[in-house]
C-alpha positions as CSV (number, residue, x, y, z in Angstrom):
1,M,-77.4,19.0,-15.3
2,L,-79.2,15.7,-15.7
3,R,-82.6,15.3,-16.9
4,F,-83.4,11.6,-16.2
5,G,-83.2,9.9,-12.8
6,L,-80.6,7.8,-11.6
7,L,-81.2,4.2,-10.3
8,F,-82.4,4.1,-6.7
9,G,-79.3,3.0,-4.9
10,A,-76.9,5.3,-6.5
11,G,-79.5,8.1,-6.2
12,M,-79.9,7.6,-2.5
13,A,-76.3,6.9,-1.9
14,A,-75.5,10.3,-3.1
15,L,-77.5,11.8,-0.2
16,G,-75.7,10.6,2.6
17,A,-76.4,7.9,5.3
18,V,-79.0,9.9,6.9
19,A,-81.4,8.7,4.1
20,Q,-81.8,5.0,4.6
21,E,-85.3,5.1,3.5
22,R,-87.0,6.6,0.6
23,P,-88.5,9.8,1.8
24,N,-92.1,10.9,1.9
25,V,-92.5,13.9,0.0
26,I,-95.0,16.8,0.6
27,L,-95.4,19.5,-1.8
28,L,-97.3,22.3,0.0
29,V,-98.4,24.9,-2.6
30,A,-100.1,28.1,-1.0
31,D,-102.3,30.2,-3.4
32,D,-101.3,33.7,-4.0
33,L,-99.1,33.9,-1.2
34,G,-96.6,36.6,-1.9
35,Y,-92.8,36.2,-1.4
36,G,-92.8,39.0,1.3
37,D,-96.1,37.3,2.9
38,L,-94.2,35.3,5.4
39,E,-92.3,36.4,8.5
40,C,-89.2,34.7,7.8
41,Y,-89.1,36.7,4.5
42,G,-89.4,40.0,6.0
43,A,-93.2,40.2,6.3
44,K,-94.8,42.9,8.6
45,N,-97.7,43.0,10.7
46,V,-98.4,39.1,10.4
47,E,-96.9,36.3,12.5
48,T,-96.2,32.9,10.9
49,P,-94.3,30.8,13.7
50,N,-95.1,27.5,12.0
51,V,-93.3,28.3,8.6
52,N,-90.6,30.0,10.6
53,R,-89.7,26.9,12.5
54,L,-89.7,25.0,9.2
55,A,-87.3,27.6,7.5
56,D,-85.2,27.4,10.8
57,R,-84.8,23.4,10.1
58,G,-84.3,23.9,6.6
59,I,-83.4,26.1,3.6
60,K,-85.1,29.3,2.6
61,F,-84.6,30.0,-0.8
62,S,-84.8,33.9,-2.2
63,N,-84.6,33.5,-6.0
64,C,-87.3,30.7,-6.8
65,H,-89.6,31.3,-9.5
66,A,-93.2,29.9,-10.5
67,T,-93.2,29.3,-14.2
68,A,-96.2,31.5,-14.5
69,A,-97.8,34.5,-12.8
70,T,-101.5,32.8,-12.7
71,S,-102.4,29.5,-11.0
72,T,-103.6,27.1,-13.8
73,P,-100.3,27.4,-16.0
74,S,-98.2,27.7,-12.9
75,R,-99.6,24.3,-11.4
76,Y,-99.7,22.6,-15.0
77,S,-96.1,23.2,-15.4
78,L,-95.3,22.2,-11.7
79,L,-97.1,18.8,-12.1
80,T,-96.1,18.1,-15.7
81,G,-92.5,19.4,-16.1
82,E,-93.6,21.3,-19.4
83,Y,-93.9,24.9,-20.0
84,A,-97.5,26.1,-20.0
85,W,-96.4,28.3,-22.8
86,R,-96.1,25.2,-25.1
87,R,-100.0,24.7,-25.0
88,K,-102.7,27.1,-25.9
89,D,-105.1,25.8,-23.5
90,T,-103.4,26.5,-20.2
91,D,-104.9,29.9,-19.3
92,V,-106.8,30.5,-16.0
93,A,-109.4,27.6,-16.3
94,A,-113.3,28.1,-15.4
95,G,-114.7,25.9,-13.0
96,N,-116.4,23.8,-15.4
97,A,-113.1,23.5,-18.0
98,A,-112.2,20.0,-19.1
99,S,-109.2,18.3,-17.8
100,I,-106.2,20.0,-19.1
101,I,-103.7,17.3,-18.1
102,R,-104.6,14.4,-20.2
103,P,-104.2,10.8,-18.9
104,E,-101.8,10.0,-21.4
105,Q,-99.4,12.8,-20.2
106,F,-96.6,12.0,-17.7
107,T,-97.2,13.8,-14.3
108,M,-95.4,14.1,-10.9
109,A,-97.9,11.6,-9.4
110,D,-97.1,9.0,-12.1
111,L,-93.3,9.7,-11.1
112,F,-93.8,8.5,-7.7
113,K,-96.4,5.7,-8.2
114,S,-93.9,4.1,-10.5
115,A,-91.5,4.1,-7.7
116,G,-94.0,2.3,-5.4
117,Y,-95.2,5.7,-3.5
118,V,-98.8,6.2,-2.4
119,T,-100.2,9.5,-4.0
120,G,-102.6,12.2,-2.8
121,A,-103.8,15.3,-4.0
122,I,-105.5,17.5,-1.4
123,G,-107.0,21.1,-1.6
124,K,-107.1,23.4,-4.7
125,W,-107.1,21.9,-8.1
126,H,-107.8,24.3,-11.0
127,L,-106.7,22.0,-13.8
128,G,-110.1,21.2,-15.2
129,L,-112.4,18.0,-14.7
130,G,-113.9,15.7,-17.3
131,D,-113.3,14.9,-20.9
132,V,-115.4,18.0,-22.3
133,T,-115.9,21.6,-21.0
134,G,-119.3,22.4,-19.7
135,Q,-120.5,18.5,-20.0
136,Q,-119.4,17.4,-16.3
137,D,-121.7,15.1,-14.8
138,W,-121.7,16.8,-11.3
139,N,-124.3,14.4,-10.2
140,G,-122.6,11.2,-10.8
141,R,-119.0,10.0,-11.4
142,L,-116.9,12.4,-13.1
143,T,-114.0,11.2,-15.8
144,S,-110.6,12.8,-16.2
145,T,-109.8,13.5,-12.8
146,P,-106.7,13.4,-10.8
147,R,-107.0,9.5,-10.3
148,D,-106.5,9.3,-14.2
149,I,-102.8,11.0,-13.9
150,G,-101.5,9.2,-11.1
151,F,-103.2,10.3,-7.9
152,D,-104.4,7.2,-5.9
153,Y,-106.5,9.5,-3.7
154,H,-108.0,13.1,-4.1
155,Y,-110.0,15.6,-2.1
156,I,-110.0,18.7,-4.1
157,Q,-111.9,22.0,-5.1
158,A,-112.7,21.8,-8.8
159,A,-111.3,25.2,-9.3
160,T,-110.9,28.2,-7.0
161,A,-112.9,29.3,-4.1
162,D,-114.2,32.2,-6.1
163,R,-115.5,29.8,-8.9
164,V,-118.2,27.5,-9.1
165,P,-119.0,24.8,-8.3
166,C,-118.5,25.5,-4.4
167,V,-118.1,21.8,-3.8
168,Y,-115.5,19.2,-2.9
169,L,-114.7,16.4,-5.2
170,E,-113.5,13.0,-3.5
171,Q,-112.5,10.0,-5.5
172,D,-114.2,11.2,-8.9
173,T,-117.9,12.2,-7.0
174,I,-118.8,15.2,-5.2
175,A,-118.1,14.7,-1.3
176,N,-121.0,14.7,1.0
177,Y,-123.6,14.5,-2.2
178,D,-127.1,15.6,-1.6
179,P,-129.4,13.9,-3.9
180,S,-132.1,16.1,-2.8
181,A,-130.2,19.3,-4.4
182,P,-128.8,18.1,-7.6
183,I,-125.8,20.5,-8.9
184,Y,-126.1,22.4,-12.1
185,V,-123.2,24.6,-13.3
186,S,-122.8,27.1,-16.1
187,Y,-120.4,30.0,-17.1
188,R,-122.7,31.4,-19.6
189,E,-126.0,32.2,-18.0
190,N,-127.7,32.2,-14.6
191,F,-130.6,29.8,-13.7
192,P,-134.0,31.3,-13.5
193,G,-134.8,32.8,-10.2
194,E,-131.2,32.2,-8.6
195,P,-129.9,34.9,-6.6
196,T,-126.6,36.9,-7.7
197,G,-124.2,39.3,-6.3
198,V,-125.9,41.9,-8.6
199,T,-129.5,41.2,-7.6
200,H,-129.2,40.5,-3.8
201,R,-125.7,42.5,-3.0
202,D,-127.4,43.5,0.2
203,S,-127.5,40.0,1.5
204,L,-123.9,39.4,0.9
205,K,-121.3,38.7,4.1
206,L,-118.5,39.9,1.8
207,D,-119.1,42.7,-1.0
208,W,-117.7,42.2,-4.4
209,S,-115.4,44.9,-5.8
210,H,-115.2,43.7,-9.4
211,G,-116.3,40.6,-11.5
212,H,-117.2,38.3,-8.9
213,N,-121.0,39.0,-8.5
214,H,-122.7,35.9,-10.2
215,S,-124.1,33.0,-8.0
216,I,-124.3,33.4,-4.3
217,V,-122.7,30.6,-2.0
218,D,-122.5,30.9,1.7
219,G,-123.2,34.5,1.5
220,I,-120.4,35.4,-1.2
221,S,-121.0,35.8,-4.8
222,R,-118.6,34.1,-7.1
223,I,-117.6,33.6,-10.9
224,G,-120.0,31.7,-12.8
225,Y,-123.6,30.2,-12.1
226,M,-124.3,27.0,-10.2
227,K,-127.8,25.7,-8.8
228,G,-128.3,23.0,-6.1
229,G,-125.7,21.3,-4.1
230,G,-127.3,21.3,-0.6
231,H,-125.2,19.9,2.1
232,A,-122.3,19.2,-0.2
233,L,-122.0,23.1,-0.4
234,W,-118.7,24.5,1.5
235,K,-118.5,27.0,4.2
236,D,-115.5,29.4,3.4
237,E,-114.6,29.6,6.9
238,N,-114.1,25.8,7.3
239,I,-112.2,25.4,4.0
240,A,-108.8,25.3,5.8
241,D,-109.8,23.1,8.5
242,S,-111.2,20.7,6.0
243,I,-108.1,20.5,3.9
244,A,-105.9,20.3,7.0
245,A,-108.0,17.3,8.4
246,H,-108.0,15.5,4.9
247,S,-104.1,16.0,4.8
248,V,-103.6,14.7,8.2
249,R,-105.6,11.8,7.7
250,F,-103.8,10.9,4.6
251,I,-100.5,11.2,6.7
252,Q,-101.6,8.9,9.2
253,E,-103.2,6.3,7.1
254,H,-100.2,6.1,5.0
255,A,-97.5,6.5,7.7
256,R,-95.8,3.1,7.3
257,E,-95.4,3.2,3.7
258,P,-93.8,6.1,1.4
259,F,-96.1,8.6,0.2
260,F,-96.3,11.8,-2.1
261,L,-98.8,14.3,-1.0
262,Y,-99.6,17.4,-3.1
263,L,-101.2,19.6,-0.8
264,C,-102.7,22.9,-2.1
265,T,-104.2,25.4,0.4
266,N,-106.8,28.1,-0.4
267,D,-106.6,30.7,2.3
268,V,-104.8,33.9,0.6
269,H,-106.7,33.6,-2.4
270,V,-110.1,35.5,-2.7
271,P,-112.6,35.5,-1.4
272,R,-111.0,35.5,2.0
273,W,-113.2,34.5,4.9
274,P,-110.8,32.7,7.4
275,H,-112.4,30.7,10.3
276,E,-113.5,33.0,13.5
277,R,-110.5,31.6,15.1
278,F,-108.3,33.8,13.0
279,R,-111.0,36.5,11.7
280,G,-110.7,40.0,13.0
281,K,-107.5,39.3,14.7
282,N,-104.7,40.7,12.4
283,P,-104.3,44.4,11.7
284,M,-104.2,43.8,8.0
285,G,-107.8,42.4,7.9
286,L,-109.1,39.4,6.3
287,R,-105.9,38.9,4.3
288,G,-103.6,38.9,7.4
289,D,-106.0,36.7,8.9
290,A,-105.9,34.4,6.1
291,I,-102.0,34.1,6.2
292,A,-102.3,33.2,9.6
293,Q,-104.5,30.7,8.8
294,F,-102.1,29.2,6.4
295,D,-99.4,29.1,8.8
296,W,-101.9,27.2,11.1
297,T,-102.5,24.6,8.5
298,V,-98.4,24.0,8.1
299,G,-98.5,23.5,11.9
300,Q,-101.0,20.8,11.7
301,V,-99.1,19.0,9.2
302,M,-95.6,19.0,11.0
303,A,-97.6,17.8,14.0
304,A,-99.3,15.1,12.2
305,L,-95.7,13.8,11.0
306,E,-94.2,14.4,14.2
307,E,-96.8,12.4,15.9
308,A,-96.5,9.5,13.2
309,G,-92.9,9.4,14.0
310,I,-91.9,10.4,10.2
311,A,-90.9,13.8,10.3
312,D,-87.3,12.9,10.1
313,N,-88.0,10.9,6.6
314,T,-90.2,13.3,5.2
315,L,-89.1,15.9,2.7
316,I,-91.3,19.0,2.8
317,I,-91.2,21.9,0.2
318,L,-93.4,24.9,0.9
319,T,-94.0,27.3,-2.0
320,S,-96.7,29.3,-3.7
321,D,-98.2,29.0,-7.2
322,N,-97.7,32.8,-8.2
323,G,-97.5,36.2,-6.6
324,P,-99.7,37.9,-4.6
325,V,-102.6,40.2,-5.5
326,L,-104.7,42.4,-3.1
327,D,-108.1,43.6,-4.6
328,D,-108.9,40.7,-6.9
329,G,-112.7,40.9,-6.7
330,Y,-113.8,41.6,-3.3
331,A,-114.1,44.6,-1.0
332,D,-112.0,43.3,1.7
333,R,-109.8,46.3,2.3
334,A,-106.5,44.4,1.7
335,I,-104.9,47.5,-0.1
336,E,-105.9,49.9,2.8
337,L,-104.7,48.0,5.5
338,L,-101.0,47.0,4.6
339,N,-99.8,49.6,6.9
340,G,-96.2,49.2,5.7
341,H,-96.5,45.5,4.7
342,S,-95.3,44.7,1.1
343,P,-96.9,41.4,0.0
344,T,-94.0,41.3,-3.1
345,G,-91.1,42.0,-0.9
346,P,-88.9,44.2,-2.9
347,F,-90.1,43.4,-6.2
348,R,-92.2,45.1,-8.9
349,G,-95.5,43.7,-10.0
350,A,-97.9,41.2,-8.4
351,K,-99.9,38.2,-9.7
352,Y,-100.6,38.4,-13.6
353,S,-97.6,40.4,-14.0
354,G,-94.4,39.7,-16.2
355,Y,-92.3,41.6,-13.4
356,E,-90.6,39.7,-10.7
357,G,-93.5,40.1,-8.2
358,G,-95.7,37.9,-10.8
359,T,-93.5,34.8,-10.2
360,M,-91.0,35.1,-7.4
361,V,-92.2,32.9,-4.6
362,P,-91.1,31.8,-1.2
363,F,-89.4,28.3,-1.4
364,I,-88.7,26.3,1.7
365,V,-87.2,22.9,2.0
366,R,-86.9,20.9,5.0
367,W,-85.6,17.5,5.7
368,P,-83.7,16.4,8.8
369,A,-80.1,17.5,9.7
370,G,-77.4,15.9,7.8
371,V,-79.5,15.8,4.6
372,T,-80.4,19.5,4.3
373,P,-78.5,22.5,6.0
374,Q,-80.6,24.1,8.9
375,D,-81.4,27.9,9.1
376,A,-79.8,28.4,5.7
377,D,-80.5,31.3,3.6
378,N,-79.9,30.4,-0.4
379,Q,-79.9,32.8,-3.4
380,T,-79.4,29.9,-6.0
381,L,-81.8,30.8,-9.3
382,L,-84.4,27.9,-9.1
383,S,-87.7,27.3,-11.2
384,H,-90.5,25.1,-10.1
385,I,-90.4,23.3,-13.6
386,D,-87.5,21.3,-12.3
387,L,-89.3,19.8,-9.4
388,L,-90.3,16.8,-11.4
389,G,-86.8,16.2,-12.7
390,S,-85.2,16.4,-9.3
391,F,-87.8,14.2,-7.6
392,A,-86.7,11.5,-10.2
393,R,-83.2,11.2,-8.9
394,L,-84.5,11.7,-5.3
395,I,-86.7,8.6,-5.3
396,G,-84.8,6.5,-8.1
397,A,-87.5,6.9,-10.5
398,E,-87.1,7.3,-14.4
399,V,-89.0,9.9,-16.7
400,P,-90.0,8.6,-20.0
401,E,-88.5,9.8,-23.2
402,N,-91.4,12.0,-24.0
403,G,-92.0,13.2,-20.4
404,A,-91.4,16.3,-18.3
405,V,-89.5,17.7,-21.4
406,D,-88.4,21.2,-19.7
407,S,-87.8,19.6,-16.3
408,W,-84.3,19.5,-15.3
409,D,-82.3,17.6,-12.3
410,M,-81.6,20.3,-9.8
411,L,-81.6,18.0,-6.7
412,D,-78.3,19.1,-5.6
413,Q,-79.6,22.6,-5.4
414,I,-82.8,22.1,-3.9
415,L,-81.0,20.0,-1.1
416,G,-78.5,22.8,-0.6
417,R,-75.3,20.8,-1.9
418,S,-74.9,23.0,-4.9
419,D,-75.0,26.7,-5.4
420,E,-74.9,26.2,-9.4
421,N,-77.6,28.8,-10.8
422,R,-80.1,27.7,-13.4
423,P,-78.9,29.4,-16.2
424,W,-82.1,31.0,-17.0
425,V,-85.7,30.9,-15.9
426,S,-88.9,31.7,-17.9
427,E,-91.8,33.6,-16.5
428,L,-95.5,33.5,-18.3
429,N,-97.5,36.7,-17.4
430,H,-101.3,36.3,-18.1
431,T,-101.4,37.9,-21.4
432,R,-98.8,35.0,-22.3
433,T,-95.7,37.1,-22.8
434,I,-92.7,35.2,-21.8
435,S,-89.8,37.1,-20.2
436,L,-86.3,35.4,-19.2
437,R,-84.6,35.9,-15.9
438,T,-80.9,34.8,-15.5
439,P,-78.9,35.3,-12.4
440,Q,-77.9,38.8,-13.3
441,W,-80.7,40.0,-16.0
442,K,-84.1,40.0,-16.6
443,Y,-85.4,40.6,-20.3
444,L,-88.9,41.2,-21.2
445,P,-89.5,41.2,-25.2
446,A,-91.3,43.9,-26.8
447,S,-95.1,43.6,-26.8
448,N,-97.8,45.6,-27.9
449,L,-100.5,44.2,-25.6
450,T,-102.0,46.0,-22.9
451,P,-99.5,47.2,-20.0
452,M,-102.0,47.1,-17.3
453,V,-104.3,44.4,-16.2
454,N,-107.5,45.4,-18.0
455,W,-110.0,44.5,-15.3
456,G,-110.0,45.5,-11.5
457,P,-106.6,45.0,-10.0
458,K,-104.0,47.9,-10.5
459,I,-101.2,45.7,-11.7
460,E,-98.7,46.4,-14.4
461,N,-98.6,43.4,-17.1
462,G,-94.9,44.1,-17.9
463,N,-95.7,44.6,-21.5
464,S,-94.3,47.5,-23.3
465,P,-93.7,48.3,-27.2
466,D,-89.9,48.6,-26.1
467,E,-87.6,45.6,-25.1
468,Q,-86.8,45.8,-21.7
469,L,-83.8,44.7,-19.5
470,Y,-83.1,45.2,-15.9
471,N,-79.8,44.5,-13.9
472,M,-81.2,42.2,-11.0
473,L,-78.2,42.3,-9.2
474,L,-78.1,46.3,-8.9
475,D,-81.8,46.8,-9.4
476,P,-83.9,44.0,-8.0
477,S,-87.1,46.3,-8.1
478,E,-86.6,46.7,-11.7
479,T,-86.9,50.3,-11.8
480,T,-84.2,51.1,-14.6
481,N,-84.4,50.0,-18.1
482,V,-80.9,49.7,-19.1
483,A,-81.7,47.9,-22.6
484,A,-80.5,51.1,-24.7
485,S,-77.3,50.9,-22.7
486,N,-76.6,47.3,-23.1
487,P,-77.4,46.2,-26.6
488,A,-75.1,43.1,-26.8
489,I,-76.8,41.8,-23.5
490,V,-80.4,42.5,-25.0
491,N,-79.4,40.8,-28.4
492,S,-78.0,37.7,-26.5
493,L,-80.8,37.5,-24.5
494,R,-83.4,37.8,-27.3
495,L,-81.8,35.0,-29.0
496,L,-82.1,32.9,-26.3
497,H,-85.6,33.7,-25.7
498,N,-86.4,32.8,-29.4
499,R,-84.5,29.6,-29.1
500,A,-85.6,28.5,-25.8
501,C,-89.3,29.8,-25.7
502,R,-90.7,28.2,-28.8
């Protein structure tokens, strides 16, 4: 498996005569969307026709893993090709965190720019902004933004929808900035007189269940404190529309030149407050409505490509940043209204967890007939970590010697031309315990850290004082620990873990 890209001519020739031009690439990353949340992956009680259509025209992978069970480390690894566990500052970032990816670090956006692509980042960011935590100038021009790491254009949420500041950043400044309402942000203390989810709970349109009870924006209390914003503050029900509209505009403006779009939706992440077009329409309540809204966004992107006449020369990869979570801080009845739906499909655990539910994610690859198979199911073991290395060969770019140190070239697997498994993938839970997954086995090292998430969600971390081993071919739900009866395999995987995860 090659790590570095080939020269453009040789690399593209291997893809066949259909790919006469360098393809546009859209990496569409959903937020907290589970493996079992899409209709084509067996979801109940929700319809996702646009995603279904994408899968019908491409490859649906059933064994692809995010590198981490939470957002910031997962996205860091995806964009840099470096495992987040190599750095201590890659845990879930506050809304006023400094930029985690520094300008000198090679990124996926740098790769595409080096090959002459226009690059864009739209939607959720959650990788920090500015040079120093807590010292961003939200009322001026920010430093260390996506433009400093390879993105020509960005329209992003600083962190997540449940964290302040609740504004968009466009090209280093706050979009629709309101000078009459300067923005102040703190993750230490509230600003005098500002309402919170504790002091003004009766005013909330969506109540909190744990945590999320600081500043109120658009009738919903968040994590962290902010003051001001005025016209720049988002309305939660319009977030999907705004992300979709800016994505469609980006596609239209760059339809006649190769582009890379990193498109990150918000819908399924809390607080879930979809547009009224979707709200109240799904039997699973707000979370089901949010999945339907995500599917609508997929349809908007596909329609824009087709209208621009570039759908057949655009590679789309749809995936999620980590596994799903139900009660993650708001009383939206996500648990009570499941009615037989399993967000993780057959897998144990969820977001935050070292079990498969934490990192097993949907992964759909669509390119026109003749390049990727159509309506194909694929069980090849894959990891997000290899996207950067694989894109290098796709577009004929080179990765510098010190860049993307963990990313392999798995392009043939991603395009359905090889079923050779990755020999192992690593999975990082929220306590930074690293597990290993091979095509047959799942190994979790012994850990004395807490076995359960120690705030609101009732989720297993996967930590145990005993080593754990699961036969994933016979027991994909990780119900029976077979470590005691397979000492040789445990020893082999322990050695691999110690060698590979340092």
